[in-house]
Backbone as a chain_set.jsonl record, in Angstrom:
{"seq": "MGAGIGAHYTYGITDSFNLMVEGAWSLVALDETRNAKTSATHPAWMANADVGVGYVLDVLRWVPYFGLLVGGYGLAGGSMSSAKVFPGAEIALGLDYRFGRALTTGVALRQHVLSDTYPSFTQAFARVEYSWGW", "coords": {"N": [[34.417, -18.119, 3.561], [33.832, -14.731, 2.368], [33.076, -11.91, 0.4], [29.592, -10.715, -0.719], [26.658, -10.482, -2.274], [23.376, -9.649, -2.181], [19.45, -10.32, -2.77], [16.435, -9.488, -1.402], [13.01, -10.085, -0.997], [9.823, -9.501, 0.481], [6.618, -10.234, 1.299], [3.746, -9.393, 2.97], [1.519, -11.67, 4.484], [0.104, -12.139, 6.546], [-0.066, -10.019, 9.547], [1.766, -11.28, 11.261], [3.095, -12.982, 9.803], [5.639, -13.706, 6.968], [5.69, -14.0, 3.408], [9.193, -14.979, 1.807], [11.393, -14.226, -0.44], [14.388, -14.813, -1.859], [17.593, -14.116, -3.05], [20.946, -14.612, -3.504], [24.457, -13.981, -4.075], [27.856, -15.195, -3.476], [31.436, -14.83, -2.902], [33.646, -17.512, -1.948], [35.161, -19.552, 0.346], [35.857, -22.761, 0.897], [36.406, -25.811, 2.42], [39.085, -27.981, 0.982], [38.934, -30.733, 0.772], [38.288, -33.482, -1.141], [34.945, -34.854, -2.382], [33.298, -37.674, -2.152], [31.168, -37.959, -4.038], [31.155, -36.147, -6.049], [33.409, -34.545, -8.384], [33.986, -32.098, -7.932], [35.258, -29.922, -5.718], [36.187, -27.677, -4.529], [34.39, -24.536, -4.864], [34.729, -21.48, -6.097], [32.967, -19.68, -5.894], [29.53, -19.333, -4.66], [26.133, -19.156, -5.717], [22.67, -18.764, -4.623], [18.873, -19.242, -4.797], [16.125, -18.767, -3.198], [12.799, -19.695, -1.462], [10.305, -19.106, 0.98], [8.846, -19.183, 4.249], [8.56, -16.426, 6.76], [8.413, -15.353, 10.023], [7.275, -12.688, 11.691], [8.604, -10.798, 14.876], [6.902, -8.863, 16.05], [8.163, -5.597, 17.218], [7.356, -3.056, 18.013], [9.199, -0.114, 16.883], [11.606, -1.617, 16.451], [12.23, -4.907, 15.29], [12.597, -8.169, 15.138], [12.963, -11.195, 13.629], [12.495, -14.491, 12.178], [13.051, -17.131, 10.009], [12.503, -19.741, 7.351], [13.473, -21.343, 4.276], [13.556, -22.681, 1.156], [15.549, -23.919, -1.374], [17.292, -23.689, -4.576], [20.943, -24.222, -5.132], [23.65, -22.763, -6.598], [27.085, -23.742, -7.731], [30.463, -22.799, -8.46], [33.574, -22.321, -10.498], [36.819, -21.829, -8.996], [38.431, -24.932, -8.132], [36.516, -26.445, -9.196], [35.374, -28.373, -12.163], [33.185, -28.033, -13.733], [29.99, -26.305, -13.456], [27.728, -26.809, -10.694], [24.647, -27.452, -9.494], [22.419, -27.513, -6.487], [20.033, -29.083, -4.186], [18.878, -27.066, -1.321], [18.302, -25.915, 1.989], [17.549, -22.691, 3.824], [18.052, -20.812, 6.787], [16.926, -18.237, 8.195], [17.527, -15.311, 10.341], [16.837, -12.186, 11.699], [17.174, -8.828, 12.368], [15.121, -6.244, 12.438], [15.157, -2.063, 11.872], [12.406, -0.309, 11.808], [11.355, 2.424, 9.744], [9.087, 3.162, 8.858], [5.891, 2.302, 7.962], [6.35, 0.736, 5.256], [9.268, 1.002, 4.75], [12.499, -0.21, 5.837], [15.552, -0.928, 7.522], [18.24, -3.044, 8.509], [19.795, -5.951, 10.059], [20.893, -8.964, 8.846], [21.111, -12.455, 9.255], [22.307, -15.387, 7.765], [21.763, -19.118, 7.734], [23.016, -21.546, 5.198], [22.234, -24.522, 4.233], [23.419, -27.227, 2.136], [22.35, -29.892, 0.124], [24.0, -33.25, 1.303], [26.649, -32.676, -0.169], [28.078, -30.669, -0.031], [29.469, -28.686, 2.617], [27.569, -26.623, 5.139], [27.124, -23.098, 5.082], [27.441, -19.687, 6.322], [25.841, -16.36, 5.824], [26.063, -13.053, 6.524], [24.496, -9.655, 6.503], [24.323, -6.671, 6.064], [21.238, -4.431, 5.523], [18.614, -3.382, 3.365], [14.92, -2.831, 3.172], [12.117, -2.835, 1.319], [8.788, -3.055, 1.87], [5.969, -4.627, 0.947], [2.159, -5.076, 1.089], [0.54, -6.631, 4.135]], "CA": [[34.435, -16.64, 4.005], [34.115, -14.129, 1.104], [32.046, -10.968, -0.058], [28.434, -11.348, -1.133], [25.271, -9.411, -2.643], [21.819, -10.33, -2.319], [18.345, -9.126, -3.016], [15.294, -9.899, -0.407], [11.655, -9.681, -1.106], [8.73, -9.776, 1.368], [5.089, -9.828, 1.273], [3.076, -9.47, 4.013], [0.461, -12.539, 4.276], [-0.49, -11.543, 7.762], [0.605, -9.297, 10.724], [3.037, -12.217, 11.673], [3.859, -14.198, 8.46], [5.768, -12.878, 5.458], [6.314, -14.844, 2.301], [10.077, -14.476, 1.648], [11.963, -14.695, -1.674], [15.84, -14.187, -1.687], [18.568, -14.313, -4.104], [22.408, -13.941, -3.218], [26.01, -14.344, -4.68], [29.054, -15.102, -2.525], [32.619, -15.704, -2.857], [33.402, -18.675, -0.784], [36.393, -20.305, 0.648], [35.479, -24.142, 1.277], [37.399, -27.057, 2.666], [39.78, -28.721, 0.024], [38.695, -32.043, 0.861], [37.416, -34.114, -2.181], [34.211, -35.532, -1.688], [33.201, -38.887, -3.355], [29.802, -38.016, -4.79], [31.313, -35.069, -6.957], [34.696, -34.645, -8.506], [34.285, -30.97, -7.694], [36.12, -29.634, -4.258], [36.408, -25.959, -4.114], [34.032, -23.551, -5.588], [35.467, -19.879, -6.148], [31.368, -18.704, -5.747], [28.084, -19.69, -4.637], [24.75, -18.404, -5.773], [21.261, -19.371, -4.199], [17.741, -18.6, -4.835], [15.041, -19.756, -1.904], [11.676, -18.995, -0.899], [9.918, -19.527, 2.18], [7.991, -18.05, 4.946], [8.828, -15.843, 7.75], [7.866, -15.268, 11.373], [7.895, -11.621, 12.567], [8.012, -10.8, 16.228], [6.675, -7.137, 15.724], [8.022, -5.086, 18.598], [7.321, -1.642, 17.65], [10.103, -0.352, 15.652], [12.716, -2.792, 16.6], [11.471, -5.885, 14.733], [13.122, -9.179, 15.167], [12.388, -12.216, 12.635], [12.971, -15.712, 11.841], [12.416, -17.899, 8.799], [12.83, -21.084, 6.928], [13.557, -21.093, 2.994], [14.224, -23.656, 0.623], [15.55, -23.404, -3.106], [18.457, -24.161, -5.325], [22.258, -23.362, -5.12], [24.735, -23.075, -7.85], [28.259, -23.662, -7.222], [31.318, -22.845, -9.956], [35.004, -21.877, -10.24], [37.67, -22.558, -8.27], [38.965, -26.584, -8.776], [35.473, -27.281, -10.075], [35.637, -28.544, -13.767], [31.951, -27.333, -14.318], [29.29, -25.66, -12.441], [26.772, -27.92, -10.164], [23.598, -27.354, -8.804], [22.223, -28.565, -5.737], [18.751, -28.275, -3.343], [19.133, -26.711, -0.075], [17.5, -24.834, 2.767], [17.994, -21.607, 4.552], [17.344, -20.406, 8.037], [17.198, -16.85, 8.332], [17.718, -14.558, 11.394], [17.127, -10.982, 11.548], [16.708, -7.708, 13.377], [15.257, -4.931, 11.454], [14.483, -1.013, 12.482], [11.206, 0.054, 10.803], [11.189, 3.742, 9.793], [7.534, 3.4, 8.698], [5.082, 0.679, 7.483], [7.331, -0.04, 4.258], [10.984, 0.999, 4.887], [13.255, -0.918, 6.953], [17.026, -1.279, 7.497], [18.69, -4.099, 9.335], [20.933, -6.989, 9.745], [20.378, -10.327, 8.561], [22.088, -13.825, 9.339], [21.593, -16.657, 7.107], [22.82, -20.376, 7.644], [22.544, -22.25, 4.391], [22.56, -26.15, 4.31], [23.086, -27.717, 1.1], [22.499, -31.491, 0.278], [24.984, -33.894, 2.018], [27.644, -32.754, -0.943], [28.915, -29.652, 0.636], [29.028, -28.339, 3.947], [26.672, -25.697, 5.294], [27.82, -21.732, 4.951], [26.902, -18.726, 6.723], [25.85, -15.28, 5.368], [25.751, -12.024, 7.136], [24.338, -8.859, 5.494], [23.481, -5.254, 6.475], [20.289, -4.603, 4.579], [17.462, -2.155, 3.4], [14.067, -3.437, 2.524], [10.861, -2.045, 1.219], [8.029, -4.121, 2.044], [4.394, -4.509, 0.256], [1.087, -5.97, 1.726], [0.13, -6.146, 5.326]], "C": [[34.919, -15.802, 2.815], [32.959, -13.062, 1.142], [30.835, -11.502, -0.651], [27.662, -10.067, -1.302], [24.181, -10.275, -2.642], [20.844, -9.599, -2.69], [17.264, -10.093, -2.005], [13.988, -9.339, -0.691], [10.835, -10.243, -0.265], [7.628, -9.218, 0.81], [4.539, -10.351, 2.365], [1.708, -10.485, 4.048], [-0.471, -12.041, 5.314], [0.161, -10.605, 8.465], [1.958, -10.08, 11.188], [3.697, -12.681, 10.667], [4.065, -13.346, 7.322], [6.055, -14.199, 4.484], [7.855, -14.07, 1.879], [10.765, -14.989, 0.651], [13.531, -13.783, -1.342], [16.66, -14.761, -2.635], [20.244, -14.029, -3.294], [23.444, -14.82, -4.0], [27.163, -14.119, -3.659], [30.176, -15.49, -2.928], [32.89, -16.505, -1.769], [34.966, -19.036, -0.661], [35.923, -21.748, 1.531], [36.615, -25.104, 1.554], [37.992, -27.692, 1.546], [39.109, -30.238, -0.297], [37.797, -32.638, -0.307], [36.269, -34.824, -1.413], [33.766, -36.589, -2.782], [31.946, -38.748, -3.903], [30.121, -36.942, -6.119], [32.803, -35.176, -7.231], [35.064, -33.066, -8.435], [34.614, -30.793, -5.975], [35.95, -28.406, -3.958], [35.656, -25.087, -4.922], [34.706, -22.388, -5.39], [33.98, -19.261, -5.671], [30.425, -19.761, -5.391], [26.879, -18.605, -5.062], [23.431, -19.149, -5.174], [20.19, -18.46, -4.398], [16.834, -19.404, -4.134], [13.916, -19.009, -1.704], [11.099, -19.594, -0.051], [8.942, -18.884, 3.129], [8.808, -17.586, 6.251], [8.117, -15.508, 8.694], [8.188, -13.836, 11.823], [7.581, -11.279, 14.115], [7.975, -9.127, 16.305], [6.684, -6.61, 17.443], [8.021, -3.415, 18.266], [8.197, -1.308, 16.571], [11.298, -0.996, 15.333], [11.993, -4.285, 16.125], [12.445, -7.089, 14.302], [12.15, -10.131, 14.176], [13.006, -13.462, 12.441], [12.268, -16.395, 10.534], [12.899, -19.132, 8.356], [12.492, -20.959, 5.348], [14.056, -22.21, 2.567], [14.472, -23.487, -0.749], [16.865, -24.204, -3.673], [19.824, -23.343, -5.181], [23.078, -23.691, -6.105], [26.38, -22.586, -7.251], [29.476, -23.533, -8.605], [32.617, -22.116, -9.442], [35.81, -22.574, -9.589], [38.548, -24.009, -8.817], [37.823, -27.306, -9.254], [35.688, -27.396, -11.482], [34.471, -27.93, -14.271], [30.995, -26.792, -13.036], [28.164, -26.81, -12.021], [25.742, -27.241, -9.439], [23.06, -28.265, -7.89], [21.091, -28.152, -5.012], [19.564, -27.944, -2.272], [18.189, -25.855, 0.565], [18.476, -23.71, 3.469], [17.462, -21.249, 5.823], [17.86, -18.916, 8.26], [16.836, -16.212, 9.572], [17.732, -13.167, 10.952], [16.647, -9.977, 12.34], [16.632, -6.373, 12.443], [14.655, -3.711, 12.057], [13.554, -0.508, 11.625], [11.117, 1.953, 10.734], [9.731, 4.318, 9.47], [7.194, 1.91, 8.32], [5.86, -0.021, 6.462], [8.538, -0.087, 4.433], [11.61, 0.536, 5.923], [14.726, -1.079, 6.682], [17.326, -2.393, 8.906], [19.685, -4.774, 9.306], [20.203, -8.249, 9.803], [21.298, -11.474, 8.63], [21.595, -14.989, 8.513], [22.531, -17.696, 7.087], [21.908, -21.152, 6.556], [22.948, -23.758, 4.431], [22.165, -26.773, 3.068], [22.919, -29.324, 1.311], [23.74, -31.916, 0.89], [26.458, -33.455, 0.888], [28.471, -31.682, -0.426], [28.579, -29.342, 1.839], [28.036, -27.159, 4.053], [27.805, -24.425, 5.094], [26.676, -20.717, 5.693], [27.003, -17.381, 5.922], [25.673, -14.315, 6.402], [25.786, -10.449, 6.215], [23.663, -7.447, 6.366], [22.433, -4.68, 5.283], [19.133, -3.478, 4.649], [16.388, -3.136, 2.597], [12.937, -2.65, 2.543], [9.944, -3.142, 0.993], [6.48, -3.839, 1.61], [3.443, -5.404, 0.964], [0.761, -5.478, 2.955], [1.179, -5.603, 6.021]], "O": [[36.02, -15.958, 2.287], [31.968, -13.28, 1.839], [30.874, -12.646, -1.102], [27.846, -8.979, -0.758], [24.136, -11.435, -3.052], [21.008, -8.409, -2.962], [17.383, -11.317, -1.945], [13.853, -8.117, -0.628], [10.939, -11.459, -0.111], [7.509, -8.203, 0.124], [4.721, -11.504, 2.754], [0.721, -9.945, 3.547], [-1.597, -11.605, 5.074], [1.203, -10.266, 7.903], [3.023, -9.51, 11.428], [4.924, -12.77, 10.7], [3.276, -12.571, 6.78], [6.587, -15.236, 4.881], [7.879, -12.861, 1.648], [10.878, -16.215, 0.653], [13.745, -12.677, -0.847], [16.427, -15.902, -3.032], [20.388, -13.092, -2.509], [23.322, -15.971, -4.417], [27.369, -13.039, -3.106], [30.157, -16.62, -3.417], [32.403, -16.234, -0.671], [35.805, -18.787, -1.526], [35.681, -21.695, 2.737], [37.653, -25.101, 0.893], [37.051, -28.121, 0.879], [38.862, -30.709, -1.407], [36.625, -32.272, -0.391], [36.36, -35.277, -0.273], [33.847, -36.419, -3.999], [31.604, -39.831, -4.38], [29.372, -36.95, -7.096], [33.49, -35.82, -6.438], [36.181, -32.682, -8.781], [34.16, -31.58, -5.145], [35.446, -28.171, -2.86], [36.306, -24.748, -5.912], [35.347, -22.324, -4.342], [34.039, -18.23, -5.001], [30.531, -20.923, -5.784], [26.832, -17.425, -4.713], [23.373, -20.349, -5.442], [20.295, -17.24, -4.272], [16.719, -20.605, -4.38], [13.956, -17.78, -1.749], [11.239, -20.815, -0.118], [8.218, -18.0, 2.671], [9.649, -18.342, 6.737], [6.952, -15.281, 8.365], [9.297, -13.66, 12.327], [6.45, -11.457, 14.568], [8.911, -8.377, 16.579], [5.948, -6.859, 18.398], [9.064, -2.782, 18.426], [8.161, -1.911, 15.499], [11.901, -0.974, 14.26], [11.084, -4.661, 16.865], [13.039, -7.021, 13.226], [10.952, -9.935, 13.967], [14.23, -13.451, 12.566], [11.114, -16.172, 10.168], [13.792, -19.636, 9.037], [11.38, -20.529, 5.04], [14.868, -22.843, 3.243], [13.608, -22.889, -1.39], [17.307, -25.232, -3.16], [19.877, -22.114, -5.121], [23.223, -24.859, -6.465], [26.747, -21.585, -6.637], [29.287, -24.174, -9.64], [32.759, -21.515, -8.377], [35.7, -23.797, -9.498], [39.221, -24.004, -9.849], [37.887, -28.467, -9.659], [36.227, -26.434, -12.03], [34.628, -27.245, -15.281], [31.31, -26.897, -11.85], [27.751, -27.613, -12.858], [26.127, -26.344, -8.688], [23.059, -29.479, -8.094], [20.896, -26.937, -5.017], [20.72, -28.352, -2.155], [17.385, -25.159, -0.054], [19.695, -23.76, 3.634], [16.247, -21.413, 5.93], [19.027, -18.578, 8.461], [15.725, -16.546, 9.985], [18.447, -12.825, 10.009], [15.667, -10.225, 13.042], [17.525, -5.704, 11.923], [13.678, -3.928, 12.773], [14.0, -0.229, 10.512], [10.815, 2.605, 11.733], [9.29, 5.446, 9.69], [7.824, 0.853, 8.338], [6.099, -1.219, 6.61], [9.086, -1.182, 4.31], [11.229, 0.916, 7.031], [15.061, -1.38, 5.536], [16.726, -2.442, 9.98], [20.615, -4.401, 8.59], [19.247, -8.563, 10.511], [22.336, -11.376, 7.975], [20.465, -15.448, 8.679], [23.689, -17.598, 6.681], [20.708, -21.407, 6.658], [24.115, -24.041, 4.7], [20.982, -26.933, 2.765], [23.238, -29.931, 2.334], [24.603, -31.054, 1.05], [27.468, -34.057, 1.252], [29.684, -31.892, -0.418], [27.46, -29.649, 2.251], [27.663, -26.695, 2.976], [29.017, -24.609, 4.977], [25.454, -20.859, 5.677], [28.069, -17.148, 5.351], [25.032, -14.764, 7.351], [26.71, -10.097, 5.482], [22.687, -7.41, 7.115], [22.888, -4.512, 4.152], [18.798, -2.847, 5.651], [16.689, -3.946, 1.72], [12.662, -1.892, 3.473], [10.141, -4.025, 0.159], [5.906, -2.818, 1.989], [3.874, -6.457, 1.433], [0.645, -4.269, 3.151], [0.993, -5.11, 7.134]]}, "num_chains": 1, "name": "protein.A"}
């Protein structure tokens, strides 16, 4: 658990599907248990960059959505001797309020799953979005 910051880009492919590109950096507190696959056990922070597709359930001004993204995750600090990079996936859930066609504010929940080296982690964000495209 820890503070984080992120950037989120969407491009409307159709009225229901969005291209989603996300990056985030978070302070973390993971289990200290050593893993046999790496000498790293407890990073102080994680960063991710993911790309994927989201499905928008357009309901007037309130817009729930979900998506699936894949990408890379960097872990460093804490008891790690060096930075490590792993593949991973992200499940995105959110609820937005549209002020107009392009400007949106909302809440976002992200569940990240790394390779079997580290446990999954969750991020929750309050967000503002400017959308281009459809």
